[in-house]
N, C-alpha and C positions, 0 to 999 in steps of 0.2 A: 186122486187127490187125497183119499183116505190113507193110502200107503205112504204118501209124501209126509203127512203128519207124524205117522209112526216112525219113519226113518229120522225125521228131525228131532223127535223126542228122544230116540235112542242115541243120537249123536250128542245131544246136550247132556244126557245122563252120563255118557261115557267121558266126556270132557270133565264134568264135575268129579266123577270118581277118580280120574287120573290126577286132577288137581289136588284132591283130598289126599291121595297116596303121596303125591309129591311134596305136599306141605308138611306132613307129619313124620317126625324122626321115629324110627323103630326103637322099641325098648332094648333090643339086642345091640343096636348101634350105640345107645346111651351107655350100656354096660361096657361095651368095648372101648369107648372113648375114655370112660372113667378109669378103667383098668390100665389101658396104655398110658395115659397121662400120668397116672400115679407112679408107674414104673419109671417115668422120666423126671420125677421129682415135683410134679405139679400137685399143689393142694387144690381143693375145690375152688377156693377164691381165686387162686392164680389161673386155673383153667378157665373160669368164667371171664376173667379179665382178658386172657388171651383171645377167647372167642368173641368177646365184645369188640375188641380192637380189630380183629380180622373180618368178622361177618356183621358186626353191629348188633349182635343178639347173644343171649345166653344159651346154655346147652339145651334146655327143653324147647327152645323156640327155633332150633336149627331145622332146615329142610333135610329131606332124606339124602339129596345129592350133596348137600353141604356136609352132612355128617360123614358120608362116604369119603369126601375129600379130607376131612380131619383125620380119619382112620388111616387113609393112605399116607398122609404126612407123618404121623407118629410111627408108622412101620417102615418109613423110607430110611436110607443110609444117613440122612442128615435130618433127624427129627427135631421138632421145636424143643427148646429148653425153657425153664422158668424165666430166664432173662428176656425171652421174646415178648413176655407180657409187659415189658417196660419200653418197647419200641414205640415210636409215634403211631397213632391210630391210622388204620387203613382209610382209604377214601370213602368207604361205605358209611352209611349213616349211623350215628351213635345213639344207642338207646340207653338213657339213664337208668340206673338200677337203684332201688330203694336202699341198698346196703351202703351207708355212708357213716363216717365217723367225724368227730369234731376236728380232728387234726388231719390236714392235707400236706402233702409234700410241696416243695417249692415248684415242682413241675405239675402240680394239681393231680398227682397220682394218689389214689386212695391206699393208705398203708394196709398191708395184708396182715391179718391177725393170726396168731398161733392156732393151728388146728390140732396139734398133738401136744398135750400137756398131761403129765402123769406124775404120781409120787415116785421119787427116786431120780428124776432127771437132774443132772448136775452139769452146769455149763455157764456161759454168759447169757444173760437174758436181756434183750433189748426191748425197751418200753416205748410207747407212742410219744411220750414227752421228752425223749431224747436221753433218758437215764439208761446206764448199762450196769447190770449187777451180776456179780459172780456168786453163784449159790446153788443150793440143792433143794428141790421141792420136797417138803415133808408130807404135805397133804393138800387136797383141794376140797373145799366145802362151800356149797352154795355160791359157786362162781368166784370164790376168793382163793387165791393160791398162797399157801404159807411157805415162804422162801427163807431158808436158813442161810445167812451170810455171815461174814466176819463181824459185821456191825450189829447183828442180832437177827431175830426172826421178823421179816417184813410180810405184811398182808397186802397182796397186790391183786386187783381184779384181773381175771383171765382176759377180759376184753382190752386190757392195757398192754398185753404182751404181744410182741410182733413175731410173726413166723420167721424161723431161721432154717434155710435150706442150703445144703452143700452139694456142689458138683465136683467130684473128686476123681482125679486121674492118677492111678498108681504107676510106679516105675515098670511094672510088668504089663503096662498097656491096658489093664482093666479099668473100668469106669463104674462109679457108683453115684447115684443121685437120690436124694431124699432129705426129709427134715432131720435136723440134728436133735438127738435126744440126750447125749451125754458127751462130754469132753473133759479130758484130763491133759496133763502135760505130755503124756505118752501117746494117747490115742484119741480118736474121735469115733462116735457111734452114730450111725444114721439108720433111719427106719425105711424099709422097703416092703412091698407086699409079699416078699418071700421070707421076711424076718429081719431082725436087727443085725446090721453089719458093723463089726468092730475093725477099724483100720488103724494100724500102727503108723504114727506120723512120719517115721523115718522112711516109710515106703511111699510117701506122697510125692509125686512129681509135679503136679499142678492142681490147684483148687480155686474155685470161685464160690463165694457165699452170697446169699441173698437174705438181707435182714428187712423184713416187712415188704419184700418184693424189690428192694433196692440192692443192686449187685455191688459187692465188694470184691474187686479182682484180686487175683493171687499176689500181684506186685504190691498191692496195698495191704493185704492180709499178712505178708511176711514182715511187716513192721512189728508185729508180735512175734518175733522170731524165737526159735528155740536153739539155733545154732548160728555161729558167726559166719559171715560170708568169707572170712579169712580162714580157710581150712589149710593147715600147714603141713607140707611134706617134709620140711626141715625148719629149724629155728636157727637163724643166722648160718653157721657153718656145720651144724650137727643135725643129723637125720632124725625124724620121728618114725614111729611104726605105722604110719598111715599113708599108703601110696595114693597115686592119682586115681580118679574114677576110670573105669574101663573106657577105651576109645577117646581119652582125653590127652591133650599135649600141652606142655608148658614151655615157655622161653624165659630165661632170666639173664642176669648180667654175666653169669659164668657158665651156664649149662642149658641144655634142653632135655626134655624127658617125655615119655610116652607111657600111658597106662594100658597094658595089654588086657588085664582083667582087673577085678576089684581087689585082688591080692598081689598082683605082680606088675611091676613097672621097671623101666630101664631108662637110665640117663646117660648123657655123655657130655663131657667138657669140651666145648668147641674151640676154646683157645689152644688146648693141647693138640686137637685134631689138625688145626691150621699149621702147627709146627711139626707135623708128621707123627705125633704120638697118638695113634688111634686108640680109643678107649671106650669101654662100655661099663656101666655100673648098674647091674641088676639088683633089684630089692624085692624080697619075697616075704609077705606077711603070712607066716605059717600058723599063727593063732590069732583069732579075732572073736569078740563077743560084743555085738551091737544091740542096743535098745534105743528107744526114743530119748532116754535121759542119760545114757551112759555109753561110752565107747572105750573098749580095751583092745589092745593089739600087741603082738610081739613079732618082730621081723629081724631078718638077717640080710646083710648087704655085702656085696663083693665089688670093689672098684678095680677093674683090670686095665692095665696100660701096656701097650705093645712095645713102645720104644720111649720109655719115660726119661725125661731129663733128670738125671740123678742129682744134679746140682739143686733142684728144688726140694729134694728130700734131705740132703746133707746140710742145706742151709738152716734147717731147723735143729740140727744136732752138732753144730760147730763148737759148742761149749764142751763137747766130749772128744775133740780132736786136738792134738798138740804136735808141735814141730819137734822132731827128734833131737835136733842139734841144740835147741835152747830149752826144751821142755815147756815152752810157752803155749798156752791155749790159742787156737785160731781166733778167738774173740779178743785177744790182747791188742791194745791200741797200736803196739809196735808192728803188728802184722796186719794192719788195716789195708795195706796195699795188696794183700794176697786175696784174690777172689776165690770163691768156692769152686769155680770151674778149674782153677789151677791145681787144686788139691786132688782131684779125681784122676785116675789112670785113664789114658785115651780110650782103652777098650771098654770102659765102663761109663763113658759119657752118657750113653743111653743104654737102658736095659729094661727087660720085663719087670714090671713092678705091680704089686697088688696091695690093697687095703681091705680088711674085713671088719665088720662091726656087728653087734647084736644090740638091739634097743627094745625097750618096753615102754608103752605109752598108755595113759589112762586119762580120759576126759569125761566130765560129767556136767549136766545142766545146772545152772544156778537156780536157787530156790524161786527166784522171781520168774524163771522161764525165759529170761532175756539173755541168752548167750551161754557160754561154757567156761570152765576153768579146768586145769589139769596139769599133769607133769609128764616128763619124759626122762628115762634113765638109760644110759647106753655105755658101751665099752668098745674101743677100737684098737687095733694093732695093724702092723704092716710087715712086708717081707724084707725089710732092711737087714735083719740079722743073718739072712742067707747069703748076702753079698758083701757085708761090711768088712770082713777081713781082706777081701780082694779089691775093695773099692778105692782105697787111698793110694796116693803116690808114695814111693818108697821113702820120701823125706818126712812123712807124717805117720802118725799112729793113733789108735784109739786109746783113751785113757783107761785105767783099770777101775774106774768108778762103776760100781754095780748098777747105778741108775740107768746106765745106757745099754744094759744087756738086752732088754726087750722093750721096744717102743710101745707106749700105751697112751691112751687118752680115755679117761673116765669122765662122763659129764651128767649133769642133771639140769633139766630145763623146766621152766614154769611159764604157763600162758594164762591170760585172763582177759575176757571180753569186756572192755570198758563201755562200748556202745556196739550197735549193730555193725558198724564199719571200722571201728577202732579197737586194736588189740595191743595189750601190754605183754611183752615177753622178756624173760630173764634167763640167764644160764650161768652155771658155775662149773668149773672143770679142774681136773688134775691131769697135767700133760707134760711128760718129760721132753717134749720137743716143741713147746710153745715159747714164743717170745712176743713181747709187746712192741708194736710199731705205730708211729704216728701216721696220720692221714697222708702227710707229704711223702713219707717213706714208702707207703704202700702204693701211692699214685705213681711215684718215680719207678718203682720196681715193676709195676704192671704195664705202664704205658711208655716210659721214657728211656729205659735202658736198651741193651743190645738184644734182649730176649722178650719182646713184647707179648702180653697176654700170659706171662709166666712169672710166678713169684719165686725168685731164686736168689735174691740178695741176702747177705748174711747179717746185715745190720739189724739191730733191735735189742731190747732188754729182756733177758731170759727170766720168766716167772713160771714156776711149775704149777702154781695155783693162781687162778684169777677168775674174774667174773665179768659179765656184760649184761646190759639190758637196753631195751629200745621200744619202739613203737612201729606198728604196721597199720596202714590204712587201706581199706578196700574201696576203690573208686566205684566198682561194680562187681558183678559176680565173676568177672574174668580177669580184672587187672588190679594189682595192689602194689604198693611200694612202701618202703620203710627205712628207718634210720636207727642206727645203734652206735655204740662208742668204742668199738674195737674193730679190727680188720673183719670185713671189708667195708664197714661204715655205712654204706648205702646198699639197698637191695631193691629189686623190683621183680615182679612175677606176673607173667601174662599167660593165662590159661585158655586154651582153645578146646571146646568140647565137641565130641561126636564128629570126629574127622571121617 
């Protein structure tokens, strides 16, 4: 009997000891959870909110096995993020905490106050009363933040400033999470336990922000955009020095293209391909200088056609062709019955043909940060001089006018982001092979004559100098359309990313 009492006492003490060990979180576990959560962008308030929702208790109240589960979660391949603190509470009982503010969100979530405030921080500050202020912290004294703004120096209690955390995914697949300590039009700085990280905005692929614990997704954040969605590889009929992104494809009304690298792309005109004129149009950006507020590039392009309909080329230069017997130009009304095709020798109906161009582009961000403006300057020529003496039928000849010796086109283009989705574009050019044609004439030449998808009619009013302007609208990141007032009048562009 005496031994039975002893065994019973030992059993009870063992159970109590085990229960005590089970109930108390180890200090080492606390330190591990704080360190791991901080590396994932959790402030102490956000961490406690996450634990409160998942376990119904704060960090000091966790059981040892619960602490082990939290550590396992933070070390897993899919660790919690600060946004998890905003999910509906778990079914476990909720323990109220004394940390409350007078302002609650619509969903009764307690706003998370800023944990990192220091002199020199420069960014947007979100306040508990809904105000948003852009400024720089000059100093913090007795809980009052002296914020320098364009409106003057404001004195804001630190308890009124919400925490701002960013979750950033860069284009090189790296990820950074932490409180935002500084932001400019070019970069954003976040704090991690390893030090402050400065990230150039042009390198950001995706980003979510949390203001006071409330997530602002990247789709919403991009409303404060720094570049238009309408990134142009050409303006109307003239190329820019900016190729497609790597592994991106586009389809337009006249051509398709593919970006092999960030500096090299190839296009092809499918209308010519359907008519047996296989063609490739490589473009190489051999110089580029990119920052978050400015993009500069210089590129060369070469348009190669295997069996080009030379009537499409000669149609632009009929003002330099005359009939030998009458010395009348091919554009004379009395020769209106003579088509361009009739002027070309049979052996030269189709021939190898190429165009080459050089273009310089520069874009920079507007002072407001909402979009860009910039210009493009280029020059183009073609291989017509190598075949022009053999091209014409014996009844016709080239005039002696010097202007037709070397085909050229020199252009300057301008673009300006009116809104996030709407762009204004204008271009002016000097071109010894240009002629103005109405929409009806272009439509008939492209769709209704004997050579569909080919612009080879000779009608039109010759103008060596002319200009055009129009508007382009981006429906989304992939599709845009536009209208302008010269050939080809309507444009559309559908971009497919990461094939």
